[in-house]
N, C-alpha and C positions, 0 to 999 in steps of 0.2 A: 577374846581369844583370837578370833579371828582377824582381827585388825592387828593385834599385836604380832602374832605371826606373820602377817603379809608384811608390816613393817620391819619386824626383823629379818625376812627373806631380802627385801628389797636393801636394808642396811647392809648387810653382809656384801649382796653384789657389788653395790656402790662402792664400799670401802675397797672391796677386791678391786674393782676398775680404778678407783684413784690411786691405790698403790701401784698398779700396774702401768698406769699413764704417767706417773713420776718416775719411772725407770731411770737411773742415773748411769752412769759410766761405771762405778764400782758393782752393782748389779750385774751388768750385763758380761764383766769381765768373771764375776764367782760365777754367774750361769755357764760361762765357758769353760770353766775348770771342772765343774760339775760333769759336764758333758764328755770333756776329756777322761776323766776317770772310769767314766762308765763303758767308753770305747777302747780302754788301753788295751786291756787284753787282746783285742781284734785288730788292733794297730799294730801291737808289738809281733805278734804271729804273723802279719801279712805285710809287713814294712818292706821286705825284700822282694814281695810278687809287685807291690806297687812301686818300687824306684824304676826310674824310665829315664836312662842315660841319652843326654843330648849332645855330649861332647864329639865333635867330628861329624854329626849328623846334618843331613840335608834337611832344608827347610820344607821339602815335599815330602818328608819321612816323620820328622818330630811333631807330636801333636799339643794341642795348648786347649784348655777349656775356660773361655771367657763369655761374657755377657756385657752389652753395652746398652744404656738407656741414657739418650741426650748428653752422651758425653764427648770429650773431644779425642780427636787422634791422638794427641800425646798419653792421654789417659790409656786408650788402647793399646799404644806402644810399650807401657810401663807393664802393662798386665802380663805382656808376652814375655818382657824380660824376667819378671817375677818368675816365670816358670820354666824358662830355658837359659841355656849358656849365649843365647844370642845376643848383641848387642846392636843398637840402632845408631847410624849416623846421618844427620840431616840438618837443614837451616832451619833452626826454629822459627825465624821470622815467617818462612815461607808456609809452613803447618800449622803456626798457632791458631790460623783463622778457619781451620776444620774443625767445624764442632757439630753438635746435634747428632751424633751418630748414633745408631740403634742395631745391634746385632742380639738376636736370640742367644739364649743359654744353651751353648752345644760343646761338643768335643771335636775338633778340626785340626787339620795340618797348619802349619804356620803359614804356608804358603797359600792355602784356602782363605784362611783368615785375613792375610794382606790383601787378598783380591777383594774380600768383600769390605774392609775399611778403605780401600781406594778404587772403588769401581766406579763413583761418581765423579774422581778427582782427575787432575791432569798428571798425578804422579806414577813414576813406575820404581821397582825396586829390583835388585840385584843381590845374591850372596856372595861376599867374599870372606873364606875361612867360616870363621862364628861372627862375622860382621854382615850386617844387613844395611845396605846403601839406598836411601831413598831420593830420587832425583826426579824433577820437575820434567816433564816431558816437553821436547821443543815442537810446538804443532807444524812448524814450517819444516821440519826433517823427518816427519813421518815416513812410511813405506805405503805405495799405493800396489794394490792387488786389483787389476783387470781381467777382464775376459768377456766371453759370449756363451751363452745357454741356446742350445739348438736342439730340436727333436730328432727323432730316428728319421725324419725325410730331409733333413738338414735345413729345415725352416726355423726362423727365430721363435723361440719360445718367450712371448711376452709377458710381462707380469710375474714371474718367477721370483721365490723369493731365496736370497743368498745370505747365510750366515756365515761368520767366519768365528772359530773358538779356538782355545788354547788344548792342544792336546791333553796336556796334564792334568786338568780340571773340567773341560766343557764349560767353562765359562763363556758366554757370548761376549765377544770384542766389539764387533761392527754388524749391522744387518744393512741391506740394499735390495730393493727391487729392481728387476730386469726391465729395460725401456722395450719401445715397440721394436726395436732391433734386438733384442733379446741380450744387449749389452749391460755390465755392470761394473762399478768401479766401488773398492771398500778401502778403508785406511787404517793401518796399525802402526803401532808405534814403537815396538820391540821386534827384534830377531828372534828365529825359532821356528818350531815346527806348530802348525795349525792344523784345523780341521774345515774343509770347504763344506758346508752343507747346502744344498739345492733343493727346492721343493716347488712342486707347482700341483694346481688342481686337476690338471689333465694328465698328469703322470707321476709315476711314484717318485719318492725322494732318493736322492744321491749324497754320499759322503764320500769326500775326496782329501787326503792327506797332502798339503804343499808345505815349502819351506822356504821363509823370507830370509834372504840373504844381505849382503852388501848394498846391492842394487836398490835404488828408490822406486823403481817399478817392476813389479812382476807381472809379465803377462801369462795368462795360465791358458793353455790350448783349449779350443773349442770343446765345451762340457755337453755331452749327448745325453738327453733325457729320454727313455725307452718307455714304452708301456708297461713293461716288465721292470721290476727291482734290479738294481745294478749291485752286484755284491764285491766288493773290493778285498783283495787279498791281504794278511799281514795287517788290517786294522780292524780293532775291536771297539767298539761303541757303546757304553753304558749310559743308563740314564743318570740323569743329574739328580732325580728327586724321585724315589719309590712311591708308589700309590698308597701301600698299606705299611706302616713301621710299628714297632712296638717299643714304647717305653715300659718302664718297671711296673706302673699300676694301671696302665690305659691302654688302650689300640688306639692309633691315630690314621684317619683317613686324610690323606693331603689332597686336597683339592687344588690349590694353587699350582700352576705348571701342568695340572693332568689333562687328560681328553674332556673332563667333567668340568672345565673351569668356565665355559661359556655355554650359555643358551638353556640353563639349568635353573632349579630355584631351590630354596633350602628345604623344602617339604620332598622334593622328588629325590635329592640328594641323600635323604635318609634310607632310601632302597639301595644303595650302593654300598651301605655300612653292612658287613657280614654280619648276618642273622637279623636284621631290623625291615620292618616293612611296614607301610602306611596303609591301613584298611578302614575306611569310615572315616571317622572323628578319632581312631586310635592309631598310636604308634606302639609297635609290639615289637619285643624282642625273643628271638626263639619259639615263635609261635604262642607264647602265653605270658612272659612277663612284661609288666609295666614299664612305661620309661618315662622320666623326668627330663625335661627339656630345658638346657643353660643357654644364653647368648653371652659370650663374654664373661661366664664366670658368674652370671645373673640368671635366677630363675625366671622362666618365663612365666606370668601369672595369668594367661590365658588358657582356657580349655574349648574343647570342642571345635565349632565351625569359627571362633574367634582365632583359635591357636592355628588351625591349618590356614587360614587367610593370611595370618600375619606370615608366615613362614613362607607362603608363596610369594609375598610383596620382597622378600630377599633374593636379591639376584645371585648367582654362583660367583659372578665376577668379583663381586665383594666379601667371598668366604676365601679363609686360608685353609682350614682345616676343621675337623670334627674328631673331638675325642671321646670314646666311649669308655666308660668306667663299669665294666660289669661287676666288679668287687671292689666299692667305694672304701676309701681309707678312712683313717680316723680323724682328718681334718675336715670330712664331710660330717654333715649331721647324722646321726645314728640313724634318724628316720628319712628315708629319702624315695620312697616309693617306687622301689624296684631298681634299675640301671640309669645310671647319669648320663646323658649325651651332652657334651657342651658343643657348641657352634662358635670356632674362632675366627672373628673377623679380620680381613686386613688391617694391620696398624699403619695405615697412611690416609690421614684426614689432610686437607689441604687449608691453607688461609682462603678466606673467601667462603662460597658457598657451594655445596654440593649435597647431592641425594636421590632420590627418587619418588615417582607416582607410580600407583598403580591401581587398577580398575579391572572388574570382571564381569561377567553375566553367565548365569546357569540355570538350565531349568529341569527340574524334577517331577513335581507336579504344580508347583508354583513358579513364580518368578523370584529368582535371587539377585542380588547385586551388592557390590562393595567396592569401596574406595578408601585408598591409604596414600599417606605419604610420610616420608622422612626426609627431615634437614639435617645438616650440620653446617655450623658457620664457625670459622675460627678466625680469631683475631688478636694480635698478641699474646698475653698470657691466657685468655679467655678461650673457652671451647663451649658453643652452645649447640645444644642438642633439642630438636622438638619432633612429635610425631603425632599424626591424626588418623584415626581408621573408623570408618563408616560401613556397617554391615546391615543389610537388609534379608533375612534368612528364614523365611518361613520352616517350620519344622512339623513332621508329621509321623506316625507310624500307624498299621493294620495288623492286629493280632487275631487270628483263629485260634480258638482254644477249646479243646474238650475236657470234661471232667467225668469221673465217676466216683460217687460217695459208695464204699464198700461197705458201710454198715446198713443203709437203705436201698443200694441198687439204684437210685437215682441218676439219670445221665442229664448232664446241660452243656447244650452247645452254644458258644459265647463269641462274639465278635467286639473286640476293643478298636475304639478310633481315637487317635489323638490327634488335634490340628492347633497349632500354635501361630501366632503372629508376633514376630520376634525383630527387634532392630536393637543396635547396641551402637553406642559411641565411646571411643579410648582415647583419651589425651596422656601425653608424656612430654616432660619439661625438665631439662637438667643444664647445669654450668658447672665447669671444673675451672681453678684458678690456680696456676702455677706460682707457689710463694717464691721458689728458687728452682733449680735444677733438680734438688732432691725431695722437695715438699709439695705437696698439693692438697687443695681443699676442694670439695665438691658436695652439691646438692641436687636432689632430684624430686620430683613429684608425679605421680601417676594416676590417673582415676578410669573407673569404667562403670560405665551406665546405661540407663536405657532410656531416652529422651522423654517417653511418655509412658502409660501403662501398657505393659505388653499382656495380652489377651488369648487365654488357652480354652478350648472346648476338649472335654473328655468324654466319650458316648459309649457305653456299656449296654450291649443287646445279649439278654441271655433267654433261651429255651430251654425249658425243663421237659425231660420225657419220664415217663414211669420206670423204664428199665430199658436195656440195650436193644431189646427185641420191640419196642414201641415204634411205629411209624407216624403217630400224631404227637404234637404237641401237647402236654398236660396243661401247661402255665407258661408266662414269660414275666420278664423283669426288664425293665428298659430306665436305664440312667443317663443323667446329662450333668456335667460337672461345668461350671464356667468360673473361670479364674481370671482376676487382671494382678498383675506385682508389678513391683518397682524395686530398684535395687540400687545401690550405690557402694563402689569398693575402691578405697583408696590409700595411697601410701605416701608417706614423705621419707626421704633418707637424708643423711649428711655422712660424710666420711672425709677422714684425713690420711694421708699415706707420706710416710718418710722413709726414703731411701737411706739406710744407715752406712751402707759403703759401696763401693764401685764393682763388688762381685756379686751382688744379688740380694743381700739381705735387706729386709723391708720390716716396717712397723704399721699396721693397718688399724685405726679406731673407726667405729661407726655405730651410728644409733638411728632407729627407723619407729615410726608410728603409723599404724595401720587402724583403720576404721572400715567397718562392714555394716550397713544398714538394708533391712527387708521389711517389706508392707507385702501381705499375700493373702488378700479376701477372696474368698470362693463361695459359690451357692451350689449346692446339690440336691437334685430333685429328683425322685424315682416314681415311676408309674409301675402298677401290678395289673396285667391281664390275666384272664382265664384262658381257656383252650379255644374259645372262639373269638379270641382278641378285643373282648370287652373289658373294661376296668373291673376289677373283682375287689379293690382295696382302696381305701382314702390313699391319696399320693404322700409320700414322706419327703420330708423338707429339711434340709440342714445347711445352714450358712456358719461358716469358720473364718477367722481372721487371725493371722500369725503376723507378730510384731517382733523382730530381733534387731540387736545391734551388739556389735563386738567392738572391742579396743584391746589393741596391743601393742607392747611396748619391747623392743628388743635393743640391747646393746652387745657389742661384739669388740674384743681385741684381738689380733693375730700378729703374733712375731716369727720371722724366718731369718734364720741366721746361718751362714755358710761359715762353717769353722776352719775345716781344711781343705785341703785339695779335693772336691767331689764328695765332701761330707756336709750335710745339710741338714739343720736341725727345726724342727718347727713346733710351736706351743701357742696355745691362745684359750681364752673364754668366751662364753656366750651365755646372757641370761635374758630371757622372756619372761614376760609378765602379761598376762591375758586374763579380760573380764568379760564375759557374756552374758546376755539379759533377754530372755525369749519367753514370750507369752503367746498363748492361744485361748481365743474364746469360741464356744460353741453355742449358737442359738438355734432355737427350734423354729424356723421359719427360713426366708430365702433372702434377707437383708438383714444391714444391721441394727435397725429398729425391732426385731425380732425378740422374744423373751430370752434372757440369758441362762444355760443350763449350767449352773455352779459344780456338780458333780464332774463333768467333763471338763469343764474349763481350768488351765493350769497356767502355772507362771515357774519357770525354772531360773536360777542363778548359779553360774560356774564360773570359778577362779582358777588358773592354774599357773605354776611357777616352774620353770625350767632352768637348772644352773648346770653347764655343762664346762669341762677343763679337757685341755687334750694335748698330747706331744707326740711327736714322730721323729725318727733318727732314719737317714736315708743315706747310704754309701755305696759310690761304685769303684770298682777296680778290675782292671782287665777285662775279663768277657763276664764277668759276674756284676750283679747289682741286688741290693736286698734294701727291704723297707719296714721297718715295725713300728706300730703305733699302738696307742691307749688313749680311750675317751672313757670319760664317767660322766654321767648325767644324773642329776639329783630333781626328780619329780614330785612336786607337792601340788595337791588339786584338792578342791573342795567343790561339791555340789549341795543345792537346796532346793526342794520344791517349796514355794512359797504357799501353795493351796494345801498340800498334805504334811506339809513339815518334814518330809522324807530328806534325810542328809546321805551323803556318802563322801569318801575321803580318802586319800593315801599319801604316803610321805616315804620314798625309798629311793635308793641309790642304785645305779645300775652301771656295769663295766662293759665295753666294747672294744675289744682287741682286735687288731688287722696286722697281717703280715705279707709280705711280697718276696718273691726270690725269683731273678730271672738269671738266666745263661743263655748266652750268645756263642752260636757255633759260626763262626765266620763272619761274613757281612750279610748273608742271606736268611738266617736260620736263627731262630730261638725259641726256648721255652720257658714258660712262666707259670710258677705255682702261686696262688692267690688264696686268702682266706679272711673273713671278718664277719662279725657278729652286728646285727641290726635289730631296730625295734619298730613296730608299728602301733601308733596311738590312735585311737578312736578319734572321729572328727567332733568338733563341738556340737553339731546337730543331729549325729547319731546317739548322743548322750541324752538329750531332751526327751524325756520321758512321755512323749505327746502322742497322741492316737490322730492319724490322718486318714481319711476317709477317700479312698481313691473311687469306690462305687460302694455302695450298701452292701456288696458281697465280697470286697475286697479292703482290707485294712492293713497300714502299715503303724508299727509301733516302734518308740523310742525306746533306748535300754539305758539308764543312768549307771548300771552294774557293769558295764562294758570293760575290761581291762586290755593294758598292752599287751602285745605279744612278740616274742622274739625269734629270729630266724639265724642260723648258722650257715655260711656258704663256703664250698671249697671247690676251686676248679683249676684244672691243669690245662694250659693251651699251649700248642705246638703251631709255630708259623713258619710256612716253606717258601723260599724263593720270594718272600716280602709280600705275599698275596693269597697263597692258600693257607686256610687255618683250621685246625682241628683240636675240637675243645670237649672234655670230659669233666663232669662236674657232679656235685651232690648237695642238694639243699632239704634243709630240715628246719620245720616250724612247728611249734607247739601251740596247742590252745588260741589257733587262728579264729579272727572274726569272721563268720560265716552267716549269709540269711538261713533263716531256718522257719519253714512253712508249716503252720498246722491248722486246724479248724475247728470250728463250732457250729454243727450243722453244715450248711452250705456257704458260710461265711471263712473266706480264706483269710490268714491272719500272718503277715511278715513281720519277723523280728530277728535283728542281729545279734549273735550269741558267739561266745568263746565255746566252741563245741568241736574243734577239729585239729587234729595233728597231721602235718603232712610231711610227707617223704618222697624224695624223686631224684632218680639218677638219669642222667642224660649225656648224650654224646651229639656234638653239633659240628657241622662241616660247612665249610663255603668255597666254592671253586669257580672262579671267573675265568671264561675261556674267551681268548680273541681268535673268531675263526677267518676274519679277513680285515682290511684296513678299514672297513666300514659296518664290520659287523661283530657284535658283541654278545655274549650270555653270561649272565651271571646267577649262581645257582647256591642256594643254601637249602640246607636241610637239618632237622634236629630229630633225634628219636630220644623219646622220653617214657619212662616207666614210673608212673605215679601212684603212691598208695595212700588213702586217708584213712584217720581212725574216726568216726563219729561219735561222740561221747551223748549217752542218753542214759534212758534206765538200763540199758546194756550198750557195750561199745560195739559197732558195727565197722567191720573193716572192710575196705572196697579199694582195687587195683583197677589201672587201665595202663594199656602199651599204646603211647600217642606217637603217630607219625605225621610230620609237618614238613612239607616242602613249596619253596617259592622259587620261582624262574622269571627273569626279566630279559628280553630281547631288545638289544639297542641297536638302532640302523643311523649310521651319519650317512646322510645321501647329499648328493651335489646342491650348490646354490643354498648352502646352510639350512637345508631342512633336516629334521631330525625326528625320527619316530621311534616310540617305545611301546614295546607289546609285553605286558606283564599278567601275573597272576599266581594264585597259591592254591593250595589243597590241603586240608585238614582232618585227619581222622576222628573219631568219637574222643570227646575229652569229658571233663569235669566241668558243669556250670556251678561253681560253689559246691555242695554235697550232691548235686543233680547232676543230670546226663545232659550234653550238649551232642547232636548228631552231628555227622561230619558235614564239611561245608567248603564251598570253593568261590573263586572269583576271578573275572579276566576285565583286564583296563586295557584303554588304547590312547595313547597321548602323541600328539603331533605338535612340532614347535619350527618356528621360523624366526631368523633374526635379520635385522635393518639396520641402517644406517650405524653402520661399523659396530654392529653388536649392542648398540645402547638402546634400542627398541626391540623387545620381545614379546611375540604374541605365540599363544598357544591354545590348541584346540583339543578338549579332553571327552573322552567317551567311557564313563565308569560304569561297570558292570552292564553293559549294551544287552547281553544275551539272558539278563536276570536270573543269574547262576546262585546269586547269594541271596539264601533264603534260611536264614538259621532255624533251627527245630530244638526245643528242649523237652524232657520228659522227667517229672517229677512222679515219684513212687512211692508214698507212705503207706503205713500201716491201715491209715482212714480213708486215703482217697488216692486216685490218679490224675495226672494233669499234664496234656500235651499241649505246646505252644508252638504254634507255625507263624513267623513273622514274614508275611507276606510283601510289605512295603515298609521303606525306610528312607528317611530324606534324603541324609547324607551318602547313601549308597550306590544310587542308580540315578544318572544324570549325564545329561549335556552340556558343555559349556565353553566360553572362549574368555581368554585372560591377555592382558595387556600390561606390560611393565618398561617404563623408561626411566633409564638413570641418566645424571645430568651432574658436572662437577666443572670446577674452575679454579685455578689459582694455583700456587706452587706446594708441593708436597711436603707434608712436615711430620712430626710425630704425632702418636696416637693419643687420643682420649685416653683416660685413667681405667682399665678395668678392674675394677672393685667389686667384690662379691656385695651386694647389697644385702647388710643385715635384716633379719624377718621374713625372707621370702618363704623359708619353709613354714613357718608359723600361718603366714597368710594363704598358702595352699590348704590348710585345714578347716579354713573359715566355711 
């Protein structure tokens, strides 16, 4: 029956995929008609609002919405003509050679669109009535702007930067450096009004308006740069790119063109995103929510030190923006591990070789090293990428624990020390091939493993006292657990992309194969001592060996169709089939030759099939944007214990709606309302019904009866002046999986269970303040009221009011020095269903750039004042337990890091950014 069900599920999925892959023209037309009928009511009621008169308008007022991907200038001009009454006149023989143009999907004026299209050409344009003439500039008949830069003492200012830009859009036309005499010369090719911007390290910047007339040479009077800024009357300067912007379903932090573009790295820039901070091995949103990291829409599959080291290797110079989805839409997997942050890299790869190398050393208690490299090579229709990462990062922690067992009054003082020798290697290789300008094929392979056996030692020392007033030790227990483990995590992916038209429609098809293997033998020995320190009982010994393997197949297909002006329809499907096989042997001894204990040993088989479909519709009109979506997922799983023959299983459909509504108020304000429903599934290893001994008195149990749980998320966000944000929200979760601690005598048992309902209301505020040209403070604060209902013999209700504040001071100093002092403070919160005491932290980072910013060095002091000491308190009906973590490897350290970026060749279009199928499943391994 099992095999039949499996084959039936896979057959349905394969038939579905084959049916969609063979989409023909008639099906697409039918799909468009259905979408038209669904949206007809909205279109009829809003058609007058959406009408945009263009007859007689100026090209600086009329707006168009276009997107180009490796297309010609002729294609771009036809798109403008299709949306306006403008007609272009040109010599086709002159412009037909202008190809491979790329413009991001956006709404711009016709004038700004033409500046983007022609910025790297020698063509100019001008409007005559409703006609726009394109003419080749004559290089020999341009206009020269000349002048001299002097200081307040009338001495020349050498190496000052001079930029000239159009008044209408602030696009930079030409740039120059002043010579040793302060003189400069710039070339422009059109008459009109320009802004002349002058800046120098030693002085403030200056902006001056000039007019280029018929004269071939315009001599500008001496420009005086004073120590204080000069404000010019009747000249209003506006930024060309806002730091923070809001689209319908995400917040965008624009790194390119901002003050954060140079001298940073991908990890540190998380601290610039409103509400996000990096603490230890965690990236946290609003003080408590988890973060899933993507790069170019592909989930980063590393965790802990590997994730942080990888992000440190990405220089800010290669980052275009960060996209924060606090409420992901239906096109994303219903299980996303909290919020999604996608790092969008600049889409400019070059013919030839480019990349970066990075290395670092830091000391916490042991020596730590890392070395990474990333390479990109483009030739013809091929684009090759490869990376290598090596980490030597010993791990450790030290806990001081006090316990009292209420029924006996016995007190225990416990010290737990964990030391691990860990090194890992990661490989990645990929290649894309462009079949033509519309179609691309790609394959990739990556693997993460440890090159040899990784060893760890876990020591537990427990002193027992007869009661709380006792001054002498009654007895002691000392446990040592030695483990060696090896793992291999690998994934192969193939994808196909077809750009169906010139306005952004596309079809993506992908397949992934994932495998994970683990071998984890360990020996545990316990020594029993009396009050005098002599052994009072024969030593207890236990040997365990865990062998696990998982295989996952994932197929996905996604269609994005632009039906009408600013109306986008998305639909797709994803099928995931996974199988896991885990076994654990228990032996009464210290090695693999010791006698087997069949009552404790076990083997667990688990199979899971998830079939998902989704559809979304997005529409923009005037100051309003909306997007609605629905996702449905069928989950069919089966588990069996080979030893006990116990089985579990479930087959169910679930629905996940999402909705977004955005209202803009002018250019600088917006209000966004968002809602979604999500699911959290237990990890494969959580479901294994194995017993793992941390020590003789600390046991962890798997739970094959864990169930998925669901959350509803609602939030309203207001963005003020493009940078200040205020958010209020509500989150609700039922039957959440939470760690539950119980005891049998003095043995503590940990087990995950579906025992809590969580509700929390929050408000979050982000305030960036620029005090001077060199000092900026970013502050985020979240106030959260959380209530949890704990299910047991009787329901227990608990609540907390939690405050979280984080601030970062950034100092841009002369000679390209950069200093950041950051810290956070968080009041008491819940640690699962238990209590976490208040905690804080302070970090210092100093950076310096060399070799025209190609080489970046940083010196880091993490928690130099040893402020981060998390404390947890557990209070049950049977016992109390207080845990103080004194030392933790990734929190307190001193280190130095270097990154060098190199590139050569001619800039070209980007490697395809396609989400690799299977990343969500791999994250659960």
